[in-house]
C-alpha positions in Angstrom: -31.8 29.3 4.3 -34.0 26.3 5.2 -36.1 26.8 2.0 -33.0 27.0 -0.1 -31.6 23.7 1.4 -35.0 21.9 0.8 -35.1 23.1 -2.9 -31.5 22.0 -3.5 -32.3 18.5 -2.0 -35.4 18.2 -4.2 -33.4 19.1 -7.3 -30.7 16.5 -6.3 -33.3 13.7 -6.4 -33.8 13.7 -10.2 -30.1 14.4 -10.6 -29.0 11.3 -8.7 -31.8 9.2 -10.3 -30.4 10.2 -13.7 -26.9 9.2 -12.8 -28.2 5.8 -11.6 -30.1 5.3 -14.8 -27.0 6.1 -16.9 -25.0 3.7 -14.7 -27.5 1.0 -15.1 -27.3 1.0 -18.9 -23.5 1.8 -19.2 -22.3 -1.1 -17.1 -24.4 -3.5 -19.3 -22.4 -2.3 -22.3 -19.3 -4.0 -20.9 -18.6 -7.5 -22.2 -19.6 -10.3 -19.9 -22.2 -10.5 -17.1 -22.3 -11.5 -13.4 -22.8 -15.2 -14.4 -19.2 -15.3 -15.6 -18.1 -14.8 -12.0 -19.6 -18.2 -11.0 -18.1 -20.2 -13.9 -15.1 -22.2 -12.7 -13.1 -25.0 -14.4 -15.1 -28.2 -14.3 -18.5 -26.5 -13.9 -21.1 -27.3 -16.6 -21.9 -24.3 -19.0 -25.5 -24.9 -18.2 -24.9 -23.5 -14.7 -24.2 -20.1 -16.2 -27.5 -20.2 -18.1 -29.4 -21.1 -14.9 -27.8 -18.2 -13.0 -28.8 -15.8 -15.8 -32.3 -17.1 -15.6 -32.4 -16.9 -11.8 -31.2 -13.3 -11.8 -33.3 -12.2 -14.7 -30.3 -11.5 -16.9 -31.9 -13.1 -19.9 -34.8 -10.6 -19.8 -34.8 -7.7 -22.3 -33.0 -4.6 -21.1 -36.2 -2.5 -20.7 -37.7 -5.3 -18.5 -34.6 -5.5 -16.4 -34.7 -1.7 -16.0 -38.4 -1.7 -14.9 -37.7 -4.4 -12.3 -34.7 -2.5 -11.1 -36.4 0.8 -10.8 -39.3 -0.8 -8.9 -36.9 -2.3 -6.4 -35.1 1.0 -6.0 -38.3 2.9 -5.3 -39.0 0.5 -2.5 -35.5 1.1 -1.1 -34.1 -2.3 -2.1 -30.9 -2.1 -4.1 -30.7 -5.9 -4.3 -28.1 -8.4 -3.2 -24.4 -8.6 -4.2 -23.7 -11.2 -6.8 -20.1 -11.6 -5.8 -20.5 -11.6 -2.0 -22.6 -14.6 -1.3 -25.9 -12.8 -1.8 -25.1 -10.3 0.9 -27.4 -7.2 0.8 -25.5 -4.4 -0.9 -26.2 -1.9 1.8 -24.6 -4.3 4.3 -21.5 -4.4 2.1 -21.5 -0.6 1.8 -22.1 -0.1 5.6 -18.8 -1.9 6.2 -16.8 0.0 3.7 -18.3 3.6 3.8 -16.9 4.6 7.2 -13.4 3.9 5.9 -13.8 6.1 2.8 -15.6 8.9 4.7 -12.8 9.0 7.3 -10.2 9.3 4.6 -12.2 11.9 2.7 -12.8 14.0 5.8 -9.2 13.9 7.0 -8.1 14.7 3.4 -10.5 17.6 3.1 -9.4 19.1 6.4 -5.7 18.7 5.6 -6.3 20.2 2.1 -7.7 23.4 3.4 -5.5 23.8 6.5 -2.2 23.4 4.6 -3.5 25.1 1.4 -4.7 28.2 3.3 -1.6 28.5 5.4 0.7 28.2 2.4 -1.4 30.6 0.3 -1.4 33.2 3.0 2.4 33.0 3.5 2.9 33.3 -0.3 0.6 36.3 -0.6 2.0 38.2 2.4 5.6 37.5 1.2 4.8 38.1 -2.5 7.8 37.9 -4.9 10.2 36.9 -2.0 12.4 33.8 -2.1 10.0 32.0 0.2 7.1 32.8 -2.2 9.0 31.5 -5.2 10.1 28.3 -3.4 6.5 27.6 -2.2 5.2 28.3 -5.7 7.6 25.8 -7.3 6.9 23.2 -4.6 3.1 23.7 -5.0 3.2 23.3 -8.8 5.5 20.2 -8.4 3.0 18.4 -6.1 0.0 19.7 -8.0 1.2 18.0 -11.2 2.2 14.7 -9.6 0.0 11.6 -10.3 -1.5 10.4 -7.0 -0.9 6.7 -7.7 2.8 7.2 -8.5 3.2 9.5 -5.4 1.6 6.8 -3.3 4.0 4.1 -4.5 7.0 6.5 -3.9 5.7 7.2 -0.3 5.5 3.5 0.4 9.0 2.9 -0.9 10.5 5.8 1.0 8.6 5.7 4.3 7.6 2.0 4.6 10.4 0.1 3.0 13.5 2.3 3.0 12.6 4.1 6.3 10.1 1.9 8.1 8.2 4.7 9.8 4.7 4.1 8.6 2.8 0.9 7.7 2.3 0.3 4.0 -1.1 -1.4 4.1 -4.1 -2.2 6.3 -6.2 0.0 8.7 -4.7 -1.5 11.9 -2.1 -3.8 13.2 -3.1 -7.4 13.8 -4.5 -7.6 17.3 -5.0 -3.8 17.6 -8.2 -4.4 19.6 -6.0 -5.3 22.6 -4.5 -1.8 22.6 -7.6 -0.3 24.2 -9.9 2.4 22.7 -7.3 5.2 22.7 -4.5 2.9 21.4 -6.8 1.5 18.7 -7.7 5.0 17.4 -4.0 6.1 17.5 -3.0 3.0 15.6 -5.7 3.7 13.0 -4.6 7.3 12.6 -0.9 6.1 12.2 -2.0 3.8 9.4 -3.9 6.7 7.7 -0.9 9.1 7.6 0.5 8.0 4.2 -2.8 7.7 2.3 -4.1 11.0 3.7 -0.8 12.7 2.9 -0.9 11.4 -0.7 -4.5 12.5 -1.2 -4.2 15.9 0.5 -0.8 17.2 -0.7 -2.0 17.5 -4.3 -5.2 19.3 -3.3 -3.4 21.5 -0.8 -1.1 22.7 -3.5 -4.0 23.7 -5.8 -5.8 25.4 -2.9 -2.6 27.3 -2.0 -2.5 28.9 -5.5 -6.2 29.9 -5.2 -5.7 31.4 -1.8 -2.6 33.3 -2.9 -4.3 34.9 -5.9 -7.4 35.7 -3.9 -5.4 37.2 -1.0 -3.3 39.4 -3.3 -6.5 40.8 -4.8 -8.1 41.4 -1.4 -5.2 43.0 0.4 -5.1 45.7 -2.3 -8.6 46.8 -1.5 -9.4 50.2 0.1 -10.8 48.7 3.3 -7.6 46.9 4.0 -5.6 50.1 3.6 -8.1 51.7 6.0 -7.7 49.0 8.5 -4.0 49.4 8.5 -4.3 53.2 8.7 -6.4 52.7 11.9 -3.4 51.1 13.5 -4.6 47.5 13.6 -2.0 44.8 14.0 -1.0 43.2 10.7 -2.2 39.7 11.8 -5.6 41.2 12.6 -5.7 42.8 9.2 -4.7 39.6 7.4 -6.7 37.0 9.4 -9.8 39.0 10.4 -10.4 41.4 7.4 -8.5 40.0 4.4 -8.8 36.2 4.9 -12.5 36.0 5.3 -13.2 37.7 2.0 -10.3 35.9 0.3 -11.8 32.5 1.3 -15.0 33.0 -0.7 -13.8 31.4 -4.0 -11.9 28.8 -1.9 -15.1 27.7 -0.2 -16.5 26.9 -3.6 -13.7 24.4 -4.1 -14.8 22.5 -1.0 -17.8 21.0 -2.8 -16.0 20.5 -6.2 -13.0 18.8 -4.5 -15.1 16.0 -3.2 -15.4 14.1 -6.5 -11.6 14.3 -6.8 -11.1 13.0 -3.3 -13.4 10.1 -3.8 -11.9 9.2 -7.2 -8.4 9.5 -5.7 -9.5 7.3 -2.7 -10.4 4.6 -5.2 -6.8 4.2 -6.2 -5.4 4.8 -2.8 -7.6 2.2 -1.1 -6.5 -0.4 -3.6 -2.8 0.5 -3.2 -2.9 0.6 0.6 -5.3 -2.4 0.8 -8.0 -0.5 2.6 -11.5 -2.1 2.7 -13.2 1.1 1.6 -15.7 2.1 -1.0 -13.0 2.4 -3.7 -11.8 -1.1 -3.2 -15.3 -2.5 -3.1 -16.1 -0.6 -6.3 -13.1 -2.0 -8.1 -13.9 -5.5 -7.1 -17.5 -5.1 -8.1 -16.6 -3.8 -11.5 -14.3 -6.7 -12.2 -16.9 -9.2 -11.1 -19.7 -7.4 -13.0 -21.7 -7.1 -9.7 -24.4 -4.8 -11.1 -26.3 -4.1 -7.8 -23.2 -3.3 -5.9 -21.9 -0.9 -8.7 -25.2 1.0 -8.8 -25.4 1.2 -5.0 -21.8 2.6 -4.8 -22.7 5.1 -7.5 -25.8 6.2 -5.5 -23.8 6.6 -2.2 -20.9 8.5 -4.0 -23.4 10.8 -5.9 -25.3 11.6 -2.7 -22.2 12.5 -0.8 -21.0 14.7 -3.6 -24.4 16.5 -3.8 -24.3 16.9 -0.1 -20.7 18.4 -0.2 -21.8 21.0 -2.8 -24.8 21.9 -0.7 -22.5 22.4 2.4 -20.2 24.5 0.3 -23.1 26.8 -0.7 -24.2 27.2 2.9 -20.7 28.0 4.0 -20.5 30.5 1.2 -23.4 32.4 2.6 -22.0 32.2 6.2 -18.7 33.6 5.1 -20.3 36.5 3.3 -23.7 37.6 4.7 -24.2 39.8 1.6 -24.8 36.7 -0.4 -28.5 35.7 -0.5 -29.0 32.0 -1.3 
C-alpha cells in the first residue's frame, strides 16, 4: 500500500507541473496584463510601462517562463500584483481553510444523504416512495447551482429570514466564545453547503440505487437471508459494503465539481475563500495568484483521487493496488 501511494505521488508531480505550465501560457492569451490594474484616471501612461518593466512583463514569453519555473522550483510562487505585493501563499493561507471547510462538509453531506436515499430507493424498488425519490433526485441533479443558490437566499434569507445570506460570521462573533463562534460559523454555512451538496447527493443516490439493486440479487445475499439474518444486517453489512465500491470512486472525481461549484458559491455568498480569490485574481490579471491557486486546487484534487483509491482497497480487500 505504501509503495502504491508513493508511486501515485511521484506520478502526480509531472501532472501538476504540466497543469501549471498550461495555466502559465493560457492566462497570457487573455487581453490585458497586470499593469492595467494599476492604471487609474489621471495617472501617466508611462507608469504602466514602468510596471511592466519592473515585473518583467516586457520580456519574451520563453524568458518569463524560465524565470517563473526557476522561482517555482525554489518554492517561490511570487507576490500578488493586486494585493499590495503580499506573498501569494499568505493570500492562499487565509482563503484555503474556508474552501476546504466547505468542500469537506459538502463531501460528507453528499455521501450521507446520497447513500441513505439510494438504499431506501433500492429496498423499496418500484414503490411510490421510490418513484417520488427518483423524481426529486433527478430534479435537483439537473438544477444549476448558481440559480439554486439565489433561490435559497430569496426563500430562506429574505422571505423567511432563517439563515444569513452572506458572510462567514456575524459581526462581533468573536465575543460569542469558542463554542458560540463555531456554531455561528456552521449556521452561516448551512445554505452554501446545502446548495453544493444537494446536487451531488442526488447523483450519488442514483448510483447507490443501481449498485444496490445489482448486489441484492446476488447469491450470497440470498444465502444470508436464508441463514435467518435480520434484513438490516443483510442490507448494511453484506450488501452495502459491496454496493459502495463504484460510489467510492466518485469521491475523488467529485472533488473537481465541488471546487468549481465553490467558486460560484463563494462569490454569491461573499465568502473569502479560494473561489472568490481566484475570480478576483482573474479579473485583475494577477498571474502569480492565479497559478498558485491552480497549484493548490490541482494538488487537492490529486490527493482526493488518491484517498478514493485507498478507500477502494479498504472496502474490498480482494482489490490489489
